[in-house]
C-alpha positions in Angstrom: 69.2 -57.4 -36.7 69.2 -53.7 -37.3 65.7 -53.8 -38.8 64.5 -55.9 -35.8 65.7 -53.2 -33.4 64.1 -50.4 -35.6 60.8 -52.3 -35.6 60.8 -52.3 -31.8 61.1 -48.5 -31.5 57.8 -47.1 -30.3 56.5 -43.7 -29.3 56.5 -42.9 -25.6 53.0 -41.4 -25.8 50.9 -43.4 -28.2 53.1 -46.5 -28.0 53.0 -47.0 -31.8 55.8 -47.5 -34.3 57.1 -44.9 -36.7 55.9 -44.7 -40.3 57.2 -42.7 -43.3 54.3 -40.3 -42.8 54.8 -40.1 -39.0 58.5 -40.8 -38.2 59.9 -41.1 -34.7 62.3 -38.6 -33.2 64.6 -38.7 -30.1 64.6 -35.0 -29.1 66.0 -35.3 -25.5 68.5 -37.2 -23.4 66.0 -39.9 -22.3 66.8 -43.4 -23.5 65.1 -46.8 -23.5 61.4 -47.1 -24.1 60.9 -43.4 -23.7 63.6 -42.3 -26.1 61.4 -41.9 -29.3 58.3 -39.9 -29.8 56.1 -38.6 -32.7 56.2 -34.9 -33.4 52.4 -34.7 -33.3 52.3 -36.5 -30.0 55.0 -34.2 -28.5 53.2 -31.1 -29.8 49.9 -32.2 -28.2 51.6 -33.0 -24.9 53.4 -29.6 -24.9 50.1 -27.9 -25.4 48.6 -29.9 -22.5 51.5 -29.5 -20.1 52.4 -25.9 -21.1 56.0 -26.7 -20.9 58.9 -26.5 -23.4 61.2 -29.1 -21.9 61.2 -32.7 -21.0 59.9 -33.3 -17.5 62.3 -36.2 -16.9 65.7 -35.0 -18.2 64.8 -31.3 -18.2 66.2 -30.9 -21.8 64.5 -28.2 -23.8 63.0 -29.3 -27.1 64.0 -27.6 -30.3 62.2 -27.1 -33.6 63.6 -25.8 -36.9 61.3 -23.6 -39.0 60.1 -24.8 -42.5 59.4 -22.0 -44.9 57.5 -22.0 -48.1 59.5 -22.8 -51.3 58.5 -19.5 -52.9 60.0 -17.4 -50.0 62.5 -14.8 -51.4 66.0 -14.5 -50.0 65.1 -11.0 -48.8 61.7 -9.8 -47.8 60.2 -7.1 -50.1 60.0 -3.6 -48.8 56.2 -3.6 -49.0 56.0 -6.7 -46.8 58.3 -5.1 -44.2 56.3 -1.8 -44.3 53.0 -3.7 -44.0 54.3 -5.7 -41.0 55.7 -2.5 -39.4 52.4 -0.7 -39.8 50.6 -3.7 -38.3 53.0 -3.9 -35.4 52.7 -0.1 -34.8 48.9 -0.4 -34.9 48.9 -3.3 -32.4 51.3 -1.3 -30.1 49.1 1.8 -30.3 46.0 -0.3 -29.5 47.6 -1.9 -26.5 49.0 1.5 -25.4 45.5 3.0 -25.5 44.1 0.0 -23.6 46.8 0.0 -20.9 46.4 3.8 -20.6 42.7 3.3 -20.0 43.4 0.6 -17.4 45.9 2.9 -15.6 43.6 5.8 -15.8 40.7 3.7 -14.4 42.6 2.1 -11.5 45.0 4.8 -10.6 42.8 7.8 -11.4 39.1 7.2 -11.4 38.9 4.8 -8.5 41.1 6.7 -5.9 39.8 10.1 -7.1 36.2 9.0 -6.8 36.8 7.5 -3.3 38.5 10.7 -2.1 35.8 13.0 -3.5 32.9 10.9 -2.1 34.7 10.8 1.2 35.1 14.6 1.3 31.5 15.0 0.2 30.1 12.8 2.9 32.1 14.4 5.7 31.6 18.0 4.6 28.1 17.9 6.2 26.3 20.2 3.8 23.6 19.6 1.2 25.4 21.7 -1.4 28.3 19.3 -1.4 25.9 16.5 -2.3 24.4 18.5 -5.1 27.7 19.5 -6.5 29.2 16.0 -6.2 29.0 15.3 -10.0 30.9 18.6 -10.8 33.4 17.9 -8.1 34.2 14.6 -9.7 35.3 16.4 -12.9 37.2 19.1 -11.1 41.0 19.3 -11.6 41.8 21.1 -8.3 44.2 19.3 -6.1 44.3 16.3 -8.5 47.5 14.7 -7.3 46.8 15.2 -3.6 43.2 13.8 -4.0 44.5 10.8 -5.9 47.0 10.0 -3.1 44.4 10.4 -0.4 42.0 8.3 -2.5 44.6 5.5 -2.7 44.8 5.5 1.1 41.0 5.4 1.4 40.8 2.6 -1.2 43.5 0.7 0.7 41.6 1.1 4.0 38.3 -0.1 2.4 40.0 -3.1 0.8 41.7 -4.0 4.1 38.3 -3.7 5.9 36.7 -5.9 3.3 39.4 -8.6 3.6 39.1 -8.4 7.4 35.4 -9.0 7.2 35.8 -12.0 5.0 38.6 -13.4 7.2 36.5 -12.8 10.3 33.6 -14.7 8.7 35.9 -17.6 8.1 37.0 -17.5 11.7 33.4 -17.6 12.8 32.5 -20.4 10.4 35.5 -22.6 11.1 36.0 -21.8 14.8 32.3 -21.8 15.7 30.1 -18.9 16.8 29.5 -18.1 20.5 26.8 -20.0 22.2 24.7 -16.9 22.8 24.7 -16.4 19.0 23.5 -19.9 18.2 20.9 -19.9 21.1 18.5 -17.5 22.6 20.9 -16.0 25.2 21.7 -12.3 24.6 25.4 -11.3 24.6 25.1 -9.3 27.9 24.0 -12.5 29.6 26.9 -14.4 28.2 29.1 -13.0 31.0 27.7 -15.6 33.4 28.5 -18.4 30.9 32.0 -17.3 29.8 33.4 -20.8 30.5 31.2 -22.2 27.7 32.2 -19.3 25.4 35.8 -20.4 25.3 36.9 -21.3 21.8 37.1 -24.9 20.9 40.8 -24.8 20.1 41.7 -21.6 22.0 44.1 -21.3 24.7 43.5 -18.0 26.5 45.2 -16.5 29.4 42.6 -17.9 31.8 42.4 -21.4 30.1 46.0 -22.3 30.1 45.9 -24.6 33.1 43.1 -26.4 35.0 41.3 -24.9 37.9 41.6 -26.1 41.5 38.7 -28.0 43.2 36.6 -26.5 46.0 38.5 -28.4 48.7 42.3 -27.6 48.5 44.7 -30.5 49.1 46.9 -30.8 52.2 50.2 -29.0 52.4 53.2 -30.6 50.7 51.0 -32.4 48.3 51.4 -32.3 44.5 49.0 -29.6 43.4 48.0 -27.9 40.2 47.6 -24.3 39.1 44.6 -22.1 39.9 44.7 -19.6 37.0 41.1 -18.3 37.1 39.0 -20.2 39.6 35.4 -20.2 38.5 32.7 -20.1 41.2 29.6 -22.2 41.0 30.8 -24.1 38.0 28.4 -26.9 38.5 25.5 -24.5 38.7 26.6 -22.8 35.5 26.8 -26.1 33.7 23.3 -27.1 34.9 22.0 -23.7 33.7 23.6 -24.1 30.3 22.1 -27.6 30.0 18.7 -26.3 31.0 19.0 -23.4 28.5 19.9 -25.8 25.7 17.0 -28.1 26.6 14.5 -25.3 26.8 15.6 -23.6 23.6 12.7 -23.4 21.1 12.7 -25.7 18.1 12.2 -22.8 15.8 15.3 -21.1 17.1 17.4 -24.2 16.7 16.0 -24.7 13.2 16.8 -21.1 12.4 20.4 -21.6 13.5 20.7 -24.7 11.5 19.3 -23.0 8.5 21.8 -20.2 9.0 24.7 -22.6 9.0 23.2 -24.4 6.0 22.9 -21.2 4.1 26.6 -20.5 4.7 27.5 -23.9 3.1 24.8 -23.8 0.4 26.9 -23.2 -2.7 28.0 -25.1 -5.7 31.7 -25.8 -5.5 32.1 -26.6 -9.2 30.5 -23.3 -10.2 32.8 -21.4 -7.8 35.9 -23.2 -9.1 34.9 -22.5 -12.6 34.4 -18.8 -11.8 37.8 -18.7 -10.1 39.5 -20.2 -13.1 37.8 -17.7 -15.4 38.5 -14.6 -13.2 42.3 -14.2 -13.2 44.2 -11.2 -12.1 44.9 -10.2 -15.7 41.2 -10.4 -16.5 40.1 -8.6 -13.3 42.6 -5.7 -13.8 42.1 -5.5 -17.6 45.6 -6.6 -18.5 44.2 -9.3 -20.9 43.1 -6.7 -23.4 39.3 -7.0 -22.7 37.0 -4.3 -21.3 35.5 -6.5 -18.6 37.6 -4.6 -16.1 35.2 -1.6 -16.4 32.6 -3.6 -14.6 35.1 -4.4 -11.9 36.0 -0.7 -11.6 32.3 0.1 -11.1 32.0 -2.6 -8.3 35.1 -1.3 -6.6 33.8 2.2 -6.6 30.5 1.0 -5.2 32.3 -1.1 -2.6 34.3 1.9 -1.5 31.2 4.1 -1.3 29.4 1.5 0.8 32.3 0.9 3.2 32.8 4.7 3.6 29.2 5.1 4.3 28.8 2.1 6.7 32.2 2.0 8.5 33.2 5.7 8.6 30.2 8.0 8.0 27.7 6.4 10.3 29.9 5.8 13.3 31.5 9.2 13.0 28.1 11.0 13.0 26.8 8.8 15.8 29.7 9.7 17.9 29.6 13.3 16.9 25.9 13.8 17.8 26.5 12.0 21.1 29.5 14.1 22.1 27.7 17.3 21.2 24.7 16.2 23.2 26.9 15.4 26.2 28.9 18.6 25.9 32.3 17.0 25.3 32.8 18.5 21.9 35.4 21.1 23.1 37.5 18.5 25.0 37.6 16.2 21.9 38.6 19.1 19.6 41.4 20.0 22.0 42.9 16.5 21.6 44.0 17.2 18.0 42.4 13.8 17.0 38.8 14.7 16.8 37.9 12.4 13.9 39.5 9.3 15.4 38.1 9.8 18.9 34.7 10.6 17.6 34.6 7.5 15.4 35.7 5.2 18.2 33.0 6.7 20.5 30.5 6.1 17.7 31.6 2.4 17.4 31.3 2.0 21.2 27.7 3.4 21.1 27.0 1.3 18.1 28.1 -1.8 20.0 25.9 -0.9 23.0 22.9 -0.3 20.6 23.5 -3.7 18.9 23.5 -5.5 22.3 20.2 -3.9 23.2 18.6 -4.6 19.8 19.9 -8.2 20.1 18.2 -8.6 23.4 14.9 -7.2 22.1 15.0 -9.4 19.0 15.5 -12.4 21.3 12.5 -11.4 23.4 10.2 -11.0 20.5 11.5 -14.2 18.7 12.9 -12.4 15.6 15.5 -15.1 15.0 17.0 -13.9 11.8 17.3 -10.4 13.0 18.8 -11.7 16.3 21.5 -13.6 14.4 22.2 -10.6 12.1 22.5 -8.2 15.0 24.7 -10.7 16.9 27.1 -11.0 13.9 27.3 -7.2 13.6 28.0 -7.0 17.3 30.9 -9.5 16.9 32.4 -7.4 14.0 32.2 -4.2 16.1 33.5 -5.9 19.2 36.5 -7.5 17.4 37.3 -4.2 15.7 37.3 -2.3 19.0 39.5 -4.9 20.7 42.0 -4.8 17.9 42.2 -1.1 18.2 42.7 -1.4 22.0 45.3 -4.2 21.7 47.4 -2.8 18.9 46.8 0.9 19.2 45.8 2.0 22.7 47.9 -0.3 24.8 51.3 0.4 23.2 50.5 4.1 23.2 49.8 3.9 27.0 53.1 2.0 27.5 55.0 4.6 25.4 53.7 7.6 27.2 54.3 5.9 30.6 57.9 5.1 29.6 58.4 8.7 28.6 56.9 10.1 31.8 58.9 7.8 34.0 62.2 8.7 32.2 61.8 12.5 32.1 64.5 13.1 34.8 66.9 10.9 33.0 66.8 13.2 30.0 66.4 16.5 31.8 62.9 17.0 30.4 59.6 18.1 31.9 56.0 17.5 31.2 55.8 21.0 29.8 58.4 20.1 27.1 56.3 17.0 26.1 53.2 19.2 26.0 54.9 21.7 23.7 56.1 18.9 21.4 52.7 17.4 21.3 51.1 20.8 20.5 53.6 21.4 17.7 53.4 18.0 16.1 50.6 15.8 17.6 50.7 13.1 14.9 54.5 12.6 15.1 54.5 12.7 18.9 51.8 10.0 19.1 53.4 7.9 16.5 56.8 8.0 18.3 55.3 7.1 21.6 53.3 4.3 20.0 56.5 3.0 18.4 58.4 3.0 21.7 55.5 1.2 23.3 55.4 -1.4 20.6 59.2 -2.0 21.0 58.7 -2.3 24.8 55.9 -4.8 24.4 57.9 -6.8 21.8 61.0 -7.1 24.1 58.8 -7.9 27.1 57.1 -10.7 25.1 60.6 -12.0 24.0 61.7 -12.1 27.6 58.5 -14.0 28.6 59.2 -16.5 25.9 62.7 -17.0 27.4 61.2 -17.4 30.8 58.9 -20.2 29.5 62.0 -22.1 28.4 63.4 -22.0 31.9 60.4 -22.2 34.2 58.0 -25.1 34.9 55.1 -25.3 32.5 52.2 -23.7 34.2 54.0 -21.1 36.3 53.1 -18.3 33.9 49.5 -19.3 33.7 48.3 -15.7 33.8 50.2 -14.8 30.6 49.1 -16.0 27.2 51.5 -18.4 25.6 52.4 -17.0 22.1 54.2 -20.2 21.1 51.1 -22.4 21.7 50.0 -23.7 18.2 46.3 -23.6 19.5 46.6 -19.9 20.5 44.2 -17.8 18.4 43.7 -14.3 19.7 40.8 -13.7 17.2 38.9 -16.6 18.5 39.3 -15.3 22.0 38.0 -11.9 20.9 35.0 -13.6 19.3 34.1 -15.9 22.2 35.2 -14.3 25.4 32.9 -11.6 26.9 33.9 -8.0 27.1 34.5 -7.9 30.9 37.2 -10.6 30.6 39.0 -8.6 27.9 38.6 -5.5 30.1 40.0 -7.4 33.1 43.0 -8.7 31.0 43.6 -5.2 29.7 43.7 -3.7 33.2 46.0 -6.5 34.4 48.4 -5.9 31.5 48.5 -2.2 32.1 49.2 -2.8 35.8 51.9 -5.3 35.1 53.7 -3.3 32.4 53.3 -0.1 34.3 54.7 -1.6 37.5 57.7 -3.0 35.6 58.4 0.5 34.2 58.2 2.0 37.6 60.5 -0.7 39.1 63.1 -0.7 36.4 63.1 2.9 35.2 61.5 5.5 37.6 62.8 4.1 40.9 66.4 3.6 39.7 66.4 7.1 38.3 65.3 8.5 41.7 68.0 6.4 43.4 70.7 7.6 41.0 69.6 11.3 41.4 69.8 11.0 45.1 73.2 9.1 45.3 74.9 10.6 42.1 73.4 14.0 41.4 75.9 14.8 38.7 75.6 11.6 36.8 72.3 12.3 34.9 71.0 13.5 32.5 72.0 11.7 29.3 72.4 13.6 26.0 69.4 12.5 23.9 68.4 15.7 22.1 66.6 15.1 18.8 68.6 17.9 17.2 72.3 17.8 16.7 75.1 19.1 14.4 76.0 15.5 13.6 75.7 14.5 9.9 73.3 11.7 10.7 69.6 11.8 11.6 69.0 11.1 15.3 65.6 9.5 14.9 66.8 7.2 12.2 69.7 6.0 14.4 67.3 5.5 17.3 65.2 3.2 15.1 68.3 1.5 13.9 69.4 0.8 17.5 66.0 -0.5 18.6 65.3 -2.6 15.5 68.7 -3.7 14.4 71.3 -3.5 17.1 69.5 -4.9 20.1 67.7 -7.7 18.1 71.1 -8.6 16.5 72.5 -9.1 20.0 69.6 -11.0 21.3 69.4 -13.3 18.3 73.0 -14.4 18.9 72.9 -17.9 20.2 75.6 -17.5 22.8 74.0 -14.2 24.0 70.7 -15.8 24.4 72.3 -18.7 26.2 74.1 -16.3 28.6 70.8 -14.6 29.4 69.1 -17.9 29.8 71.8 -19.1 32.1 71.5 -16.0 34.3 67.7 -16.6 34.5 68.2 -20.2 35.3 70.8 -19.5 38.0 68.5 -16.9 39.6 65.6 -19.3 39.5 67.6 -22.1 41.1 68.8 -19.7 43.8 65.4 -18.3 44.5 63.9 -21.8 44.5 66.3 -23.2 47.1 66.2 -20.1 49.3 62.4 -20.1 49.4 61.8 -23.9 49.0 60.0 -23.3 45.7 62.3 -25.4 43.5 59.4 -27.8 42.6 57.1 -24.8 41.9 59.5 -22.9 39.7 61.4 -25.7 37.9 59.4 -28.8 38.6 60.6 -32.2 39.7 62.0 -33.5 36.5 63.4 -36.7 38.0 60.2 -37.6 39.8 58.1 -36.8 36.7 60.3 -39.0 34.5 60.1 -41.9 37.0 56.4 -41.4 37.3 56.0 -41.4 33.5 58.1 -44.6 33.2 56.0 -46.2 35.9 52.8 -45.3 34.1 54.1 -46.8 30.9 55.2 -50.0 32.6 52.1 -50.5 34.8 49.6 -49.0 32.3 46.4 -48.2 34.2 47.6 -49.5 37.6 50.0 -46.7 38.0 47.3 -44.1 38.2 45.3 -46.2 40.7 48.3 -46.9 43.0 49.5 -43.3 43.0 49.5 -42.1 46.6 50.0 -38.4 45.7 46.8 -36.8 44.5 47.0 -34.5 41.5 44.7 -31.6 41.4 42.8 -31.3 38.1 41.5 -34.8 37.8 37.9 -35.8 38.1 34.8 -34.0 36.8 36.4 -30.6 36.5 39.4 -31.8 34.5 37.0 -33.8 32.2 35.0 -30.6 31.7 38.2 -28.7 30.8 39.2 -31.5 28.5 36.0 -31.2 26.6 36.3 -27.4 26.3 40.0 -27.5 25.2 39.8 -30.5 22.9 42.3 -32.9 24.5 42.7 -31.9 28.1 44.5 -29.2 30.0 47.8 -28.5 28.4 50.8 -26.4 29.4 50.7 -27.6 33.0 53.1 -29.7 35.2 52.3 -30.8 38.8 54.5 -29.4 41.6 55.0 -30.0 45.3 53.4 -27.4 47.5 55.5 -26.4 50.6 54.2 -25.0 53.9 53.2 -21.3 53.9 52.9 -21.3 50.2 51.2 -17.9 49.8 53.9 -16.3 52.0 56.7 -17.9 49.9 55.1 -16.6 46.7 54.9 -13.1 48.1 58.6 -13.3 49.1 59.4 -14.6 45.6 57.7 -11.6 44.1 59.6 -9.2 46.5 62.9 -11.0 45.6 62.1 -10.6 41.9 61.4 -6.9 42.3 64.7 -6.4 44.2 66.6 -8.3 41.5 65.1 -6.2 38.7 65.8 -3.0 40.6 69.5 -4.0 41.1 69.8 -5.1 37.5 68.4 -1.8 36.3 70.8 0.1 38.5 73.7 -1.9 37.1 72.7 -1.2 33.6 72.4 2.5 34.2 75.4 3.3 36.4 78.0 0.6 37.0 81.2 0.2 35.0 79.7 -2.3 32.5 77.5 0.4 31.1 79.9 3.2 31.7 82.6 1.4 29.8 80.3 0.7 26.9 79.3 4.4 26.9 82.8 5.7 27.2 84.1 3.2 24.6 81.3 4.2 22.3 82.0 7.9 22.8 85.7 7.3 22.0 84.8 5.3 18.8 82.2 7.8 17.7 84.6 10.7 18.1 86.5 9.4 15.1 83.3 9.7 13.0 81.7 12.9 14.3 84.6 14.8 16.0 83.6 17.0 18.9 79.9 17.1 18.2 77.5 15.9 20.9 76.2 12.4 20.1 73.1 10.7 21.3 74.0 8.4 24.2 72.0 5.6 22.6 74.5 5.5 19.7 77.5 5.6 22.0 76.0 2.9 24.2 75.2 0.8 21.2 78.7 1.2 19.7 80.4 0.5 23.0 78.0 -2.4 23.7 79.1 -4.1 20.5 82.8 -3.6 21.4 82.2 -4.9 24.9 80.3 -7.9 23.5 83.0 -8.7 21.0 85.6 -8.5 23.8 83.7 -10.7 26.1 83.0 -13.1 23.3 86.7 -13.3 22.4 87.7 -13.9 26.0 85.1 -16.7 26.4 86.3 -18.3 23.1 89.9 -18.2 24.2 89.0 -19.7 27.6 87.1 -22.5 25.8 90.2 -23.2 23.7 92.6 -23.3 26.6 92.4 -27.0 27.3 93.3 -27.8 23.7 96.8 -26.4 24.0 98.8 -23.5 22.8 99.3 -24.8 19.3 95.6 -25.3 18.7 95.0 -21.8 20.0 97.6 -20.3 17.6 96.1 -22.3 14.7 92.6 -21.1 15.4 93.7 -17.5 15.9 95.5 -17.7 12.6 92.4 -19.1 10.9 90.2 -16.4 12.3 92.7 -13.7 11.5 92.9 -14.8 7.9 89.1 -14.9 7.7 88.8 -11.4 9.2 91.5 -10.1 6.8 89.7 -11.5 3.8 86.4 -10.0 5.1 88.0 -6.6 5.5 89.4 -6.7 2.0 86.1 -7.6 0.6 84.4 -4.9 2.7 86.8 -2.3 1.6 86.4 -3.1 -2.1 82.6 -3.6 -2.1 81.6 -1.2 0.6 84.3 1.4 0.1 85.9 1.6 -3.3 82.9 0.8 -5.4 80.5 3.2 -3.7 83.2 5.9 -3.7 83.8 5.6 -7.4 80.1 5.3 -8.2 79.4 8.5 -6.2 82.2 10.4 -7.8 81.0 9.4 -11.3 77.5 10.5 -10.3 78.9 13.9 -9.1 80.8 14.4 -12.4 77.9 13.3 -14.7 74.9 14.9 -13.0 75.5 17.0 -9.9 78.4 19.2 -11.1 77.0 20.1 -14.6 73.6 21.0 -13.0 74.8 22.9 -9.9 78.2 24.4 -10.6 78.7 27.2 -13.2 81.5 27.1 -15.6 83.4 29.9 -13.9 83.5 28.0 -10.6 85.5 25.0 -9.5 83.5 22.0 -8.2 84.5 20.6 -4.8 84.0 17.0 -4.0 83.6 15.7 -0.4 84.5 12.0 -0.1 82.2 11.4 2.8 79.2 12.9 1.0 80.1 11.0 -2.2 80.3 7.8 -0.2 77.0 8.5 1.5 75.2 9.2 -1.9 78.4 -15.6 4.2 81.5 -14.4 6.0 83.0 -17.8 6.7 85.0 -19.6 4.0 84.8 -16.6 1.8 86.4 -17.1 -1.6 88.5 -13.9 -1.9 89.9 -14.7 -5.3 86.5 -15.3 -6.8 85.0 -12.1 -5.3 87.9 -10.0 -6.5 88.1 -11.6 -10.0 84.4 -11.9 -10.8 82.8 -9.1 -8.8 85.1 -6.4 -7.6 87.5 -6.3 -10.6 84.9 -5.9 -13.4 82.9 -3.2 -11.5 86.0 -1.3 -10.5 87.4 -1.5 -14.0 84.3 -0.2 -15.6 84.1 2.7 -13.1 87.8 3.5 -13.5 87.4 3.5 -17.3 84.3 5.8 -17.0 86.3 8.2 -14.9 89.7 8.1 -16.6 88.9 7.9 -20.3 86.9 11.3 -20.4 89.6 12.9 -18.2 92.4 11.7 -20.5 90.5 13.0 -23.5 89.7 16.4 -21.9 93.1 16.9 -20.3 95.4 15.2 -22.8 93.9 15.1 -26.3 91.9 18.4 -26.4 94.9 20.7 -25.5 96.8 19.1 -28.4 94.2 20.4 -30.9 95.0 24.0 -30.1 91.7 25.1 -28.7 91.2 28.0 -26.4 91.2 27.8 -22.6 87.5 28.5 -22.4 86.8 25.6 -24.8 89.1 23.3 -22.8 87.2 24.2 -19.7 83.9 23.6 -21.4 85.0 20.2 -22.7 86.5 19.3 -19.4 83.2 20.0 -17.6 80.8 18.6 -20.2 82.6 15.6 -21.5 81.2 13.3 -18.8 77.5 13.9 -19.5 78.3 14.0 -23.3 79.9 10.6 -23.2 77.0 9.3 -21.0 74.6 10.5 -23.7 76.7 8.8 -26.4 76.6 5.5 -24.5 72.9 5.8 -23.9 72.3 6.6 -27.5 74.4 3.6 -28.6 72.4 1.4 -26.2 69.1 2.7 -27.7 70.3 2.1 -31.2 71.5 -1.4 -30.4 68.1 -2.2 -28.8 66.3 -0.9 -31.8 68.4 -3.0 -34.1 67.6 -6.1 -32.1 63.9 -5.2 -32.1 63.9 -4.7 -35.9 65.5 -8.1 -36.3 62.8 -9.7 -34.2 60.2 -7.8 -36.3 61.8 -9.0 -39.5 61.7 -12.6 -38.2 58.1 -12.2 -37.1 57.0 -10.8 -40.5 58.8 -13.7 -42.3 57.2 -16.3 -40.1 53.7 -14.8 -40.4 53.9 -14.8 -44.2 56.1 -17.7 -45.2 56.3 -20.2 -42.3 54.5 -23.4 -43.2 55.6 -25.7 -40.4 58.2 -26.8 -37.9 60.4 -29.9 -37.7 61.5 -31.5 -34.4 65.3 -31.6 -33.8 67.0 -34.8 -32.7 69.4 -34.8 -29.8 72.9 -35.8 -30.8 74.4 -37.6 -27.8 78.0 -37.8 -29.1 78.6 -34.1 -29.7 76.2 -32.9 -27.1 74.5 -30.7 -29.7 71.3 -30.9 -31.6 71.0 -31.8 -35.2 68.1 -32.2 -37.6 67.0 -35.7 -38.3 67.0 -37.4 -41.8 63.2 -38.1 -42.1 61.5 -36.6 -45.1 60.5 -33.0 -44.8 56.9 -33.5 -45.8 56.2 -35.5 -42.7 57.3 -32.8 -40.4 54.9 -30.1 -41.5 52.0 -29.2 -39.3 
């Protein structure tokens, strides 16, 4: 019976039985038909899968080495010396290679980029002639390398952006004027056809209204951006498509075919061969030198095309127009000149594109059109990300000058002293303002009826692609959107900041200004805490679920109130019940429900079908509403009511007891930290705001627990008190004791020996030393596994040297000077001893590894697979004959 079972054991890979020459092993936990395997089959499979463990049971396979019978018990000295020399030679070779790699990528590439950049922008012929000598110069080597790294980073980002923009054009489709003969400046009349296939711009969120408006009190749609003469534009587009020359269409098709004309197998093979190690030279080959050459060439090309040419185009234009002095007075001459050059380059490309279209130069026309798209998208990105937040930041600063007792003269002086820092801070404030405004708009979209905010882009729309809008929409629509955004954002700043400040100054003359000076005798940086408040404190409050629900509830209550007061409930919130009943009726009656619907819905018919074709699936983000009488007047009253509400809310936040209590509470709490020093009001407001928020949150929780009875309240208070106590203990240990001990050890080991002479006594300031999953927390585990070992090691590091210096050394009868020297130098001395012992231990381990490596290289003849012993849970060698296990 046993022999019958043994005959049925087969290999899991080759499905053959074991033989004396090729025995079967069971090296892992797997059982059944996949229990046994040949060693040769397992080795081949491991080479193929590049894994060292079983993919089913995750058990790691083990092999025992088999050495030659003539291997001595100890390796001879000459073998160890030869292996040591070989290892040292290999290490030296790799060291030279990696040094060359580091020198090439961190030295040659950035230094070459910086020197070429300076040579091109010097503007003299002598700099071009002395460029080879400048490359070898050692002057300002470190600074040039750092500047070169920045230049290389910019060129790589530009290259990646170009590749990504090409993918956007290929996958999202090029504009119609690029595929046909229409020049880009004529595309303004056909902007409806320029909308991206999957885009959802600000003007394309909802369908347009027809020419004849419906009667009052009818269910109507939105009119986001009514387009005049839509039928005529469609006919013109169709005629233009029909009249387009066959040669132009063929050229467009050939251009698209050229983009896709590549061999996928060859590209995949090249991608497999070109890895990061091979490209950077970390594989030991010298192929990376070719890549270094191409990177240097790419940097030079991008500097020449994207920096040198636009800058000099703008420079010559500004000099010719006489604006050179005004640009130099702005302290940003290079940036402004380059932007002007790009604008002139875009205009030139438009004109050349039109001329190429007239003379039927199809390839030139397409190339010029693509170049125009690149310049256009670049300028729009600069405007959207750079210029618009900067305008918002400066406008916020100008409107809040009286609140901080500042003047425009102060801002001018700060700009003259540090223009770069001033512009960056205003840009940062503008970005924060735009971010919070966008967050509030997202909150409004959760409350209001879909389609109310048609004039604002929906950032949560999965089809929203701003790059596609930049590619397809004409410049005048982007300019109109930019002006509208500036007006909206600027009006809100006037309404919620400037006007409340004027009211406060007239009613409460002694209330303002706030203390927000950027210099203080407090031990904390003002600017860092401002950024901490804007980026940590406020987002932390807004991200709280209940805080967001409170704000959302306030917005909903205001919307319901305004809707019933102005009879705009259907417009603001929609008719959910009617819509649900209508949807059920459509499901039950199928197509008859649409035919029997007595209330007309705007957006159906030819125009809605046209919008459906453009937006790939029909107008989305829109819900019908019931239009009351005098609808424009009611909308105007709604806007006035909204402005009054925002003004009152701003006054409450700036003056009334809610804010005052938070400021006063924050001042009282911050006084324990900073004493009598004047503190930035933003910090006191943030600290007090957290205290007020915690108080309100605790009150709301207690009110929610009231119906459950007094016993439940006491039980929950006990649970929360226990959790808070455990959290405080962990915080004191991990955020108090451990940093304090670590900082004290750092002072004794490094700072005191280096800064304090032997004839002086070092002073330690605990505050300076300290400065250098809450629920169901396992307090016992944290103290026993984390806090106790760390504190024990730190206490031993502090106490043992002190005991030796203060207790053992005086017993030896040494002089007082020697005792002082030992007491001051024992900490760094013991640190050096510990480091030396660690280095020696590391070297011993390395020598053992080298010894095993030499022994395996010289005497290893094979390996034998180790069986898995299920009973003991350990591995043991199998009994098959040793000759069958050698490779």
